[in-house]
N, C-alpha and C positions, 0 to 999 in steps of 0.2 A: 137690529132684530129682524127687519125685513130682509136684509142681505143673507142672514143666517137661514131664514125660512126658504129663500130662493135656492140656496146652495143645497139644503137638505132634501128639497122636493124635486130637484132637477133630474132629468133623465140623461144618462150618459150612454155612449155607444162603446161597446166592448170589442176587442179584437175578435175577428171571425165574422163580424157583422158586415153587411153589404153597404158599401159607400160609393156614391156616384159623384164624380168630379166633372163639372161642366164649365167650359170656357175656352180660352185660347192662349197661346204663347207660353214662354218658359215658366212663369209663375204658376200657371195651371198644371203644366207637366210635372213641375217639381212637387206640387201638392199631391198629385196622383202617386208619384213615386214614394213620398213620405208616408202616405196613407197605407200603401201596400207594405212598406217596411215595418209599419206599426202593427201589421197583421190583419188589416181590414181587407175583405174581398172587394177589390176596387175596380170599377169601370170608369174609364176616362173618355168622356164624350166631347170631341173636339173636331175642328175642321179637318178635311182630308190631308192637307199638308202636314199638320201636326201629328196625325196618325202615322204618317210615313217617317217623320223625324223623331217621334217619341221614343221608340225602342232604343235607338242609338244614344239618346240623351239620358235615358234611365239606366241603361246597362251597357258597359263597354262591349262593342261588337254587336249590340242589339239583341242578345240572347237573354230573355227575361228569366229563364230557368224556372225555379219554383216560386218566384215572386208572384203573389196573387193579384196580377194587374192585367187588364184587358183594354185595348184601345178600340174605340168605336167611332166611326165617322158620323158627324151630325148632318152632313150634306153630301151630295155627289152620288154617283151611280151605285156605290156600295152601301149607302145609307139605307137603313130599314126602319120605317116608322113603327112597325110592330116591335122590333127589338128595343128601340128607344123607349117606347111606352112601357114595355116590360121591365126595363132597367129602372125607370122612374118609379114604377109601382112597387118594386121589391126593395128599393134602397131604404135603409134605416137612417143613414147619414147622407147629407148633401153638401157639397162644397161648390161654390160659385166664384170663379175668378177669371178675370180678363186682364191680360198684361198691359194693354194700351188703355186709353182713357174712355173705353166703352163701358156703359152700364147696361145691365139686363133690363129689358122692358117688360111691361105687364104681361103680354102674351106668352113670353118665354117663361116667366115666373109661374104663370098659371099651369104650364105643362108639368112642372116639377113639384109644386106645392099644392098637392091635392089632398083633401080630407080623407079620401078612400084609400090612400097609399099606406105603406108600412113606415113612412118617414117619421122620425122622432126628433132629429136635430138638424139644423142647417147653419152653415157658416158661410158668410158672403164677404168678399173683399170689396171695400169701398176706399175712400181717400180722406186725407185731412181736408175738412171743409170749413174750418173756422176762419180762414183768410189771413191769419197772422203770418208774417214773414213771406208773403206773396207779393203781388204788385209788380212794379216796373222791373226790378232787378231779376226776379225769377223769370218773368216773361222774356227778358232780353237774353238770359242764359239759355232758355229753351230754344230761342231762335238761332242764337249764334254758336252754342257749344254742344248742346245735348237735347235732342228732341224728346227725350224721356223725362226731362225735368218737369215735376208737377208744379204748375203755376196757378192752379185753381181758377181757370177761366169760368166765367159765369154760366155758360151753357153746360159745361161738364158738371159743375157743382149742382146745378138744378137737376140734371139727370141722375146723379148719385143720390140726392136727397129724395127724389121720387122713388127710386129703386128701394132705398132703405124703408120708406114708409110702406111700400107694397109688401116687402118681405115681412115686416112686423105685422101688418094687417092679415095677410094670407096665412102666416104661421099661427096667429091666434085663432083664426077660423078653423085651421086644420088640427089644432092641438099640438103644434110643433114648437119646440124651443129654438130660438135663433141667437146668433152671435154675429156682430159686424166687426170685421178686422180692417182697420184703416191703415193705408200706406201713404207715404209721401213719394219722393222720387225713387223709383225702383232701380237698384243697381245690383250687380253680381248675380249669383245663383249657381255658379259652378263649384266643383269640388276643390278648386285650387290646385295645390301640389300634393294633396293627400295620398295620391297613388304612386308618387315618385320616390323610389328608394333613396335614402340618404339626403333628401331635401328637407331642411329644417324649417322651411316656411310654413309647412303643414297646410291645413284646410279642413274641410268637412266632407268625408267620403259619402255621406248619405245624400248629398245634393247632386246636381246634374253632372254628367261625365265631362271630361275635357273636350268632347265633341261640341260642347256649348260654345267654346271659344272659336271654333271654326266657322261659326255662323256669320261673323262680321261684327259690327258695332252692336253692343248689347241693347240698344234701344229698339223698340218694336218696329220702327220704320224699316230698319235693315233686316230684322227677323222676317218680316213679310216679304221684303225684296228677295232674300235668299231663298225662301220657300217658292216664290214664283219662278225665280231664275232656274232653280234645280228641278222644277216640276214636283216639289214635295220630297226631294231626296238629298241626302248628303252626297258630295262628289269630291273626288280627289283632284278634280280639275279647277276647283275654285281657287283663285289667287290667294296665297297666304298673306296674313298681316305682317307688318314688320315685327321683329322679335321684341322690340322695345314696347310696342303697344300691347302685345299679348302679355308681356312681363308685368306691365302696370295692372292689367285686369286680373291676372293671377294673384298679384299681391293684395288687391282689394278683397278677393275671396279668401285670402289667408289672414288678413289683418282686421277685417270689419265684421267679425263673427259674434261679438258681444251684442246682446239684445236688451233694449229698453222697452218695457210694456207698461202702458198706463191706461187707466180706464177713462173713457170719454174721448171727446174730440178736442184735445188741448194742446197738441204739439204744433210748433211753428214750422213754416217753410224755411228756405235757405236765406231769405232776406238779402242784405247787401253783399253777402259772401257767395252768392249764387254762382257767379262766373268763376270764382276760384275753386269751387268744389263740385263743379258740374259733371266732371267725368270720373276720375279715378280716386279722388281724395274723399275721405269720410267727412261729411258736413251736416249742418242742421238741415232737417227735412229729408234726410236719406232713410230709406228702408231697404234692408237686404232682402232680395227675392226669397232666399232660403228661409229667412226668419218669418216673412209674411206667409209663405207656404206652410211652414211648420205650425204657426199660430192658428191657421185655418183648420189644420188636422187636429191639433191638441184641443181646440175649442169644442170639438165634438164629444170629447170625453172628460171635459172639465166641468164639475158641478158649478163652480164659481162663474163660468162664462155664460150661463143661461140667461137669455134676454138682456144682454148687455153689449156695449160696444167698447172696443179697445183700439189704441193706436200703437203702432210698431215703429221703433226707430233703431237705426244701426249705430253702433258705437265701436270704437277701436278695441280689439281684443281678439285672441286667437283660439278661444274655446267656445264652441257652439253649444247651446243648452241641450242637455239630454232629457229623457222623459221626466225624471224627478224634478229637474230644474224648471221645465215648462209648467209642471203642476204648481210649483211654488210661485212662478211669475204670475200666473193667473190669480192665485190666492192672495198674493201680496199687492197686486195692482190697485192703485187708488188715484 
């Protein structure tokens, strides 16, 4: 009965509403793109390097056309405190997502979760925090195979828990409904082979463009390194990866598109299989970046998602959920 009352009383954000996406890295940029694709008037507030890279990752050639998406730097000489405050005050929906293991602190949250703003819904990315399937094997895989493996170290877990508590508290004070979307090890995020004529491996065209694969290893360490190296720009002078490596990553974005969405913090990490599935294979503890980004966007307009937390897992499959499927995923999650 309580769940029914929550669903019926929840405020949802409709297409055309203003949505502010704040954070960094590919999962944040993907969420901004998907919000714009869904018809939200979207502002993406990210570091200067991401502002430079963003257009090319959202649209091939960097031409956004009629897509209702604007990139705004959060720092640097082109950042405007007045513009940031105006964007925060007018947004009806807020998405908070950082690709690496950084959590938003109280001062940042206070900037965007203000009682006097137009805000009605907020969706924030967190992590699996229950500790299951973590420990030695996950930590070893993170060190040896993939820096992006989520191993739930104590400091990061404490930061995410503190962030979640502040989001819930501030949202309550502001009369805003919140949703926490939990991720494990972030993998993928590109469109795969969806734009290549005659390629049967497919993919999801609404995700990041093939320029995503030019950035280097998909973990956040190399994302940052590429941004620093290029001065925040894509460059044809960057050494290309071996075709085999790119091929494996393309296959992940073609074959790991099925989504598992469960309520609460119940999904395990990779456990003893961590080393075997650390890079391109679908394994326990995986979350596809595109699925996490889409869950953040869809949570803004799902009555069922109000004041609840969900965990996202990647599964083998070649079909990415559409709008109706996402609505059903939130409704059916338990």
